[in-house]
N, C-alpha and C positions, 0 to 999 in steps of 0.2 A: 600887617600883622593881624592875626585872627584872635578873637576872644569869644568863644562859645559860652553858653550859659554856665558851664561849670568852671569858668575862669582859667581853664587850660589854654595856653597860647602856643602857636607855632610860627616859625619864621624860616625863611631861606635867605642866606647871604651869599653873594658871588664875589670871590676875591681873586685878584691877580697874584701870580707867583711873587712871594716876598712881602705881601701885604701884612701889616701888623695892626692888630687891635690892641692898643696899649693897655696897661694895667687898669682894670676896672672891676666892678662887681654889680650884681643885680639883687634887687629885693627878693625876687623869686629864685627858686632853684632852676638850674639850666641843665638839660640833657642834650649835649651837642655831639654831632658826628658829621663826617664828610661823606656826601653821596658820591663825590668824585674828587680826585686829588687827595692830599693829606693835610692835616693840621698838626701843629706842634703847640702844646699848651704848657705854660709855665705857671706853677702853683707853689707857693712857699719855697722850699728848697729842692724842688724836683721838676723834671721835664718829662712830659708825655708826648710821644710821637704816635699819632693815631692813623692807621691805614683806613681805607673806606669801610664803612659799616662796623666800626668799633666806636662805641659812644663813651664819652666821659661825662659822668654826673658831677655837677658842682652844686653843693647845698646852697641855700639862700645866703646871700651876702659874702660868698667865698670869692676873694680877690683872685684874678687870673689875667694872663696875657695870651693872646692867640696869634700865631703866625702861620701864614699860608705857604704850603709847599706845592708848587705847581698851581695850575688853575683849579680853584676849589669852589665847589657848591657845598656850603655848610648849612646843615639843617639843625634847628634848635626846637626843643619842646620846653616851655617854661611852666613850672608848677608853683602855685601859690604856697606859702609856707604851711598853711593848714592842710594842704593836699599831700605833703611829703610824709611817707611812712617812716617808721622808726629805723628800719634797716637801711634807709638812705640818709642817715644823719651825717655820714662821712662821704667824701668823694670816692669814686671807684670807676672801673672800666667794665663795660657791658657789651654783649653781642647785640647787634641790631637785626631783628628779624625782618623777613620780607613783608610781613603784615604791617609792621611799624612804618616801613618805607612807603607802602601803598597808602596807608591811612593818612600819613602826614602830607603826602603829595595831593591827595584828594581834598583834604581840608584847606590846603593852600589854594587849590583851584576854585573852591567855593567860598573863599574868604569874604567876597563882596556880596554874596547872596543873602537874602533874609534868613533869619534863624529858622531851622526846621528840625523835625524829629530825627530825620536821617542824619543830619549834620551833628546833632547832639549825641546820637548813638555812636557815630564814628569817633567823636571826641572822647566819650566815655571809654570806648574800647581802646583807644590810643593811650589814655591814662593808665588803664589796667595793664596793657602790654609793656609800657615803660616801667611801671613799678614791679612787674614780674619778670623783667628781662634777666637772663642768666649772666653771671659774671664771666668776663673774658680774662685771659692772662694780663696781668698788670705790668705793662712795659715801662713803668716810670723809671727814669734815671735819676736816682737821688744824688744831689750835689752837696758835698761836705762843706762845713763852715771853717773847720780848723785850717789854719793858713798853709801849712806844709802839704796837707792832703789835697786841699783845693788846687794848689799849684800843680801837683802831680796829675790830678784828674783833668785839669784844663789842658795840660801838655798832651795827655793821651787823646783828648778830643780833637786836637789839632793834628795828631799823628796816629790815627786809629790802627794802623798796621804794626805799630811798635809792639814787640814781644819781649822787651827787656824784663828781667826779673826784679824782685823786690830789693835785692842788695844794690843793684845799679840805681834804682829809683831812690833808694834811701840816701845814697851818696849825693844825689843831685839836689834833694830837698832838705837834707840835713836831719835825717831821722834813721834809726835802725830799722831793719826789716821787721823785727818783732813789734816795734812801735807802729809801723805802718799797718801791719796785720790787725793790731788792736784798734787803731783809729778807723780803719775801714768798717769793722764790725760796729763800733760805737757810733760812727757818724752816718753810715749808710744802711746798716743792717745786712750788708753783703760782704762776701770775701772779695779780695782783690780780683781774682779770676772771674767771679760772677759779675762784678761791676764792669770789668772790661768787656765781657761778652754782651752784657746789656747795652753798653755804650756802642758796641759794633752793630748790634741789631738796630739801635736808634739811628745810627749813621746810614746803615743799609736801607732803611725805610725811606729816607730822604732821597737816596740815589735811585731806588726803585721808582719813586714818584716822578723822577726826572727821566725815566725810561732808559737808564743805563742797563746794559746786559749783565746777567748774573755773573758770568765768568770774569767780567771786568771788575765788578764790585768785590768779588772774592779776592782777586789779586790786590786791589787797593786796600783791603782790610787785612792783608797779611796771610791769606790762605793760598796754598800751592795747588789746590784743586777746588773745583766748584762743589763737588760732593761733600767735602769736609765743611765748607762754609754753609751749605744748605742744611747739613745735619745740626750744626750749632744753632743756626737760625731757628729751625723747627723746635729744638730742645728748649730754647729760651722763650720763644713766642707762642708756641703751640700751633703754628701754621707755617706753610712753606712760603718762600719768597714769591712764587707765582700767585699764591692766594692773597698776597698783601696788596696787589694792584688790581684796579678795576677800570 
């Protein structure tokens, strides 16, 4: 782990498929992303599935759990609390630029070298690039706490191709369709349809990381054509399935 003069630190972790970094937090803020493979991060009552070069920012002391999907090279930039700008007071998802990737890799290469002006300039530029990174579509999958809705959501995650309507789900969990509509909005901020699409994108990202073909993923998620699945995926995520893998 590198610690330049400005106290910004960088790190690279290598994880096998299925590896879990159990619930923990850091004194510093952490800007993490997968250079290869994907990571799934659990925070509070939501799940983030991050394809390569989509970073998740975690403010100082924010508890989280990380799970590797595929073989993962996970890069992290740690910021001291006094370095964190006000607009990063909350967690969020950001695009990782090619410059960030190059700077971080070069700092890692030079981590055992004596302090130098060049190294300090790279660290300063990396800090600037991280703090100025543009937001990316937030693919968080919010998980409800209400018992009936939680049961519904967990059942859908086990059967993502399911296309049953609210009336059928209401009968199964013991709530009216109107109640389910209200609970989804109150508990997740999404409609039932939006949550199901978000869940399917999250599921698809895992399958993509495991090199499953798009036509197979589309079928397993309940789509009769690859084009319909790709259109939904792009609408929700802002990028195509082919852009989600590296």
